[in-house]
C-alpha positions in Angstrom: 15.5 -20.3 -14.4 14.6 -22.9 -11.9 13.5 -22.4 -8.4 16.0 -24.0 -5.8 15.5 -22.8 -2.4 13.3 -20.4 -0.5 14.5 -18.3 2.6 12.6 -16.6 5.0 13.9 -13.7 7.5 12.8 -10.7 9.6 14.0 -6.9 9.6 13.1 -4.3 12.2 13.3 -0.8 11.5 12.2 2.1 13.9 9.8 4.8 12.9 10.9 8.7 12.9 7.5 8.8 14.8 5.2 6.5 16.3 2.5 5.9 13.5 -1.2 6.1 14.7 -4.5 5.3 12.9 -8.1 5.0 14.3 -7.2 0.9 14.6 -3.7 1.3 16.0 -0.3 2.7 16.9 2.8 1.2 15.9 6.6 2.3 16.5 8.4 0.2 14.2 8.5 -1.9 11.1 8.5 -5.4 11.8 8.3 -7.4 8.5 8.8 -10.9 7.0 11.3 -11.2 4.3 11.5 -13.9 1.3 14.5 -14.8 -0.7 13.8 -16.9 -3.7 16.9 -18.6 -5.1 17.3 -20.1 -8.4 19.7 -22.1 -10.1 21.5 -19.2 -12.4 22.3 -17.3 -8.6 19.4 -14.9 -9.2 17.5 -14.0 -6.1 14.0 -12.5 -6.0 13.1 -10.5 -3.1 9.5 -9.8 -1.1 8.3 -8.5 1.9 5.3 -9.0 4.0 4.4 -6.8 7.0 2.3 -8.5 9.7 -0.7 -6.0 9.9 -3.5 -8.2 11.9 -5.5 -5.6 12.3 -6.3 -4.9 8.7 -5.3 -8.3 6.7 -5.7 -10.7 9.5 -2.2 -11.9 9.0 0.4 -12.1 11.8 3.9 -12.9 11.5 3.4 -16.6 12.5 0.9 -16.6 9.9 2.7 -15.3 7.0 5.6 -17.4 7.8 3.4 -20.7 8.2 1.7 -19.8 4.8 4.8 -20.0 2.8 6.5 -23.0 5.1 3.8 -25.1 4.9 1.8 -24.4 1.5 3.7 -21.5 -0.9 7.3 -23.5 -1.0 6.0 -27.1 -1.6 4.0 -25.4 -4.7 7.1 -23.3 -6.1 10.0 -25.3 -5.4 11.6 -26.7 -8.4 9.1 -24.6 -11.0 10.8 -22.6 -14.0 10.2 -18.8 -13.3 9.4 -18.9 -17.0 6.4 -20.6 -16.5 4.9 -17.3 -14.9 1.3 -17.6 -15.6 0.8 -21.1 -14.0 3.5 -20.1 -11.5 0.9 -17.4 -10.3 -2.2 -19.8 -10.8 -0.5 -22.2 -8.4 0.6 -19.7 -5.9 -2.8 -18.0 -5.6 -4.5 -21.5 -5.5 -2.4 -23.3 -2.8 -4.0 -21.8 0.3 -6.9 -19.8 0.9 -6.9 -16.0 2.1 -3.2 -15.1 3.5 -2.5 -12.4 1.0 0.3 -11.1 2.8 2.6 -14.3 2.4 1.3 -14.2 -1.5 2.0 -11.0 -2.0 5.6 -11.4 -0.7 6.4 -14.1 -2.8 4.5 -13.0 -5.7 6.7 -9.7 -5.9 10.1 -12.1 -5.4 8.6 -13.9 -8.6 8.1 -10.9 -10.6 11.6 -9.8 -9.6 12.7 -13.0 -10.7 10.9 -12.9 -14.3 12.1 -9.6 -14.8 15.8 -10.6 -14.4 15.4 -13.2 -16.3 14.5 -11.3 -19.3 16.8 -8.3 -18.1 13.9 -5.9 -18.0 12.5 -3.5 -15.0 9.5 -4.8 -13.9 7.3 -1.4 -14.4 8.2 -1.7 -18.0 7.2 -5.5 -18.3 3.8 -3.9 -16.8 3.5 -1.0 -19.3 6.2 1.1 -18.6 3.9 4.2 -18.4 6.6 6.8 -16.5 9.7 6.6 -14.3 9.0 9.0 -11.5 6.2 9.2 -9.2 5.2 11.7 -6.3 3.6 10.6 -2.7 1.8 12.3 -0.1 3.0 11.5 3.5 0.7 10.7 6.4 -0.1 12.6 9.6 -0.6 10.3 12.4 -4.1 10.8 14.4 -3.4 12.8 17.6 -4.6 15.9 19.4 -4.8 19.3 17.0 -2.2 21.2 17.8 0.3 18.2 17.3 -1.0 17.1 14.0 -0.7 20.9 12.9 2.9 21.0 13.9 3.7 17.3 11.9 2.0 19.1 9.2 4.4 22.0 9.3 7.3 19.7 9.2 6.0 17.9 6.2 5.8 20.8 4.6 8.9 22.0 5.3 10.7 18.5 4.1 8.9 19.7 0.7 5.8 17.5 0.7 2.5 19.5 -0.7 0.0 16.7 -0.3 -0.7 15.7 3.4 -2.9 12.1 4.4 -4.2 13.4 7.5 -5.5 10.1 9.7 -8.7 10.6 11.7 -11.7 8.7 12.6 -11.7 8.5 16.2 -13.7 11.0 17.6 -16.1 13.2 14.7 -16.1 16.6 16.5 -12.5 16.3 17.2 -11.8 15.3 14.0 -13.2 18.4 12.5 -11.1 20.5 14.7 -7.7 18.4 13.6 -8.1 19.5 10.0 -9.2 23.4 10.7 -6.1 23.1 12.8 -4.1 21.7 9.7 -5.5 23.5 7.4 -5.0 26.9 9.0 -1.0 25.8 9.8 -0.3 25.0 5.8 -2.7 27.6 3.9 -4.8 26.6 0.8 -2.1 25.1 -1.5 -1.5 21.9 0.2 -3.9 19.2 -0.7 -5.3 17.2 2.3 -6.8 14.0 1.9 -8.1 12.4 5.1 -8.3 8.4 5.8 -10.9 7.6 8.4 -9.9 4.0 8.7 -13.5 2.8 9.0 -13.8 5.0 12.3 -17.2 6.9 11.4 -20.9 5.2 10.7 -22.6 6.3 7.3 -25.0 9.1 8.6 -21.8 10.3 11.1 -19.7 10.6 7.9 -21.9 12.5 6.0 -22.5 14.8 9.0 -19.0 15.6 9.8 -17.7 15.6 5.8 -20.7 18.0 5.4 -19.4 20.5 8.0 -15.7 20.1 6.6 -17.3 21.1 3.4 -19.1 24.0 4.8 -16.0 25.2 6.5 -14.0 25.5 3.3 -11.3 22.9 4.7 -11.0 21.7 0.9 -10.6 18.1 1.3 -9.2 16.1 -1.6 -10.9 12.9 -1.0 -11.8 10.9 2.0 -10.6 7.4 2.6 -12.8 4.2 4.0 -15.0 6.4 6.1 -16.8 3.2 7.1 -16.6 -0.2 8.2 -15.1 -2.0 5.4 -18.0 -4.7 4.7 -20.8 -1.8 5.0 -20.8 -1.2 1.2 -24.5 -0.1 1.1 -23.0 2.5 4.0 -20.0 3.4 1.9 -22.3 4.0 -1.3 -24.6 5.9 1.3 -21.7 8.3 1.9 -20.8 8.6 -1.6 -24.1 9.7 -2.6 -24.5 12.3 -0.1 -21.5 14.4 -0.1 -19.3 16.0 -2.7 -16.1 14.8 -1.2 -14.9 12.0 -3.3 -14.8 9.0 -1.2 -12.0 6.2 -1.9 -12.5 2.5 -1.1 -9.8 1.1 0.9 -10.2 -1.7 3.4 -13.6 -2.7 1.5 -11.0 -3.8 -1.3 -9.9 -6.9 -0.1 -9.1 -7.9 -3.8 -10.3 -8.1 -7.7 -13.8 -9.3 -7.3 -14.3 -6.5 -4.1 -13.0 -3.9 -6.5 -15.5 -5.2 -9.2 -18.1 -5.4 -6.9 -17.6 -1.3 -5.4 -17.2 -0.3 -9.0 -20.6 -1.9 -10.4 -21.9 -0.3 -7.4 -20.7 2.9 -7.6 -20.0 2.7 -3.6 -16.9 4.6 -4.0 -15.4 7.3 -6.5 -12.0 5.8 -6.3 -10.6 2.6 -5.3 -6.9 1.9 -3.4 -5.1 -1.0 -4.4 -2.7 -2.4 -1.8 -0.5 -5.4 -2.6 -0.7 -7.0 1.0 -4.8 -6.8 0.8 -5.2 -8.1 -2.7 -2.2 -10.9 -2.7 0.4 -8.7 -4.9 1.3 -7.7 -8.1 -0.4 -10.5 -10.5 -4.0 -9.4 -8.8 -3.3 -5.5 -8.5 -3.1 -5.8 -12.0 -6.7 -7.2 -12.1 -7.7 -4.7 -10.1 -6.0 -1.9 -12.4 -7.8 -3.4 -15.3 -11.3 -3.5 -14.1 -10.6 0.4 -13.0 -9.3 0.9 -16.4 -12.8 -0.5 -17.8 -15.1 1.3 -15.4 -13.1 4.8 -15.9 -12.4 4.5 -11.7 -8.7 6.2 -10.8 -6.8 4.5 -8.3 -4.7 5.2 -5.7 -1.7 2.8 -4.9 -1.2 2.6 -1.3 1.3 0.6 1.3 0.8 -0.8 5.0 3.6 0.4 7.2 6.3 -1.5 5.1 10.2 -1.2 4.1 11.0 -0.5 1.1 10.9 -3.9 -0.8 7.2 -4.2 -0.7 6.9 -0.6 -1.5 9.3 -0.7 -4.2 6.9 -3.3 -5.7 4.2 -0.9 -5.7 6.3 1.7 -7.1 7.1 -0.1 -10.1 3.2 -0.8 -10.4 2.5 3.1 -10.1 5.0 3.9 -12.8 3.5 1.4 -15.5 0.1 2.1 -15.3 -1.9 5.8 -16.1 -4.9 4.6 -14.2 -3.2 4.6 -10.9 -3.2 8.7 -10.5 -2.6 9.2 -6.4 0.2 7.9 -4.6 0.5 6.8 -0.9 3.8 4.8 -0.4 5.2 6.7 2.2 6.6 3.9 4.2 10.2 4.2 3.5 10.2 7.7 4.6 8.5 7.2 7.9 11.5 4.7 8.7 14.3 6.5 10.7 16.7 4.4 8.4 16.4 2.3 5.1 18.3 -1.9 5.5 17.5 -2.1 1.6 20.0 -1.4 -0.7 18.9 -0.7 -4.3 15.3 -0.1 -5.8 13.7 2.9 -6.0 15.3 6.1 -4.9 13.4 8.5 -2.6 13.8 12.0 -2.3 11.3 12.8 0.1 8.1 13.2 -1.8 9.8 12.5 -5.1 10.2 8.7 -6.3 12.3 7.4 -8.7 11.7 3.9 -9.9 15.1 1.5 -10.8 15.7 0.7 -14.1 18.0 -2.2 -13.0 16.4 -5.5 -14.3 13.4 -6.9 -11.8 12.5 -4.8 -8.9 16.4 -3.6 -8.6 17.0 -4.9 -5.1 20.2 -5.6 -4.4 20.6 -7.0 -0.7 19.2 -6.3 2.9 21.5 -5.2 6.1 20.6 -6.0 9.4 18.4 -9.5 8.4 17.8 -12.0 11.0 17.2 -15.6 9.0 14.7 -18.2 10.0 16.5 -20.7 8.7 
């Protein structure tokens, strides 16, 4: 199976409601699509969201990296030469992890198709179903409580609540949500780097004192402040999850060695795809650090790839793959099936994607 052509496109998918965090507000998914064509007729699909505030990757940067560096590297190569193909992909340009992730997952898709096996079984095949949380955007306490109630009414039992914009108000937000949903619903919070270390310890301590029962806090401090992250981890009983601090396998390893966080979040766009995500998972297995699998604001192609990884590895114990259910529509044919919180991976060869509706090609 030889790579003969790479096509790029874009999709635009409106969200049910605006997505708001401590660093940005978004009303639609605007992603770059990659199709890798082969001489057998098989097509591998990949996707990358331009999340400049998190990865530094804009749509133009993703397209430029793929066109100018990645396509010349992979064109004409055999999919079966997989390890060397992955090494070449990761070496052909520095950083640009979103572009690499989109091509990486398309290559995994083709590799699975080549051997007639779904990607999650290639990686380990631990399970075929997972359960995701759903994100509650940062807003006034009353609106967040209403959004939380709506999520519970849709069948969710785990909420990821965005905070980090105003510490005293964050406490009121969590109080309102906990009062609205009761004690049986799991609440995890994501500060998106919004607090200073001592501020994080103070506000998390207040949440503990008020009995808000927070499952864990995600990225309470700036991504480069690993000393501050460790300070928070060492001084609160709420588990700490490193997210933006984990930009790749070496970052994950450093955090595990420092014991700077209790958990690490794997995101394909930050680490450069499934090949590098597997390295993080392997390190986590060695250090006994549980992982969450997360996503940016993405449509189903890239989230589907993350689902295959989550279904492959037992060390991934927490799932935050709600991107497609936040969208008003799904233009992706095939792949994993979403029934709100319940996700079932496809057993079709590769990643199981059959096509894309409403795609605008760039060639």
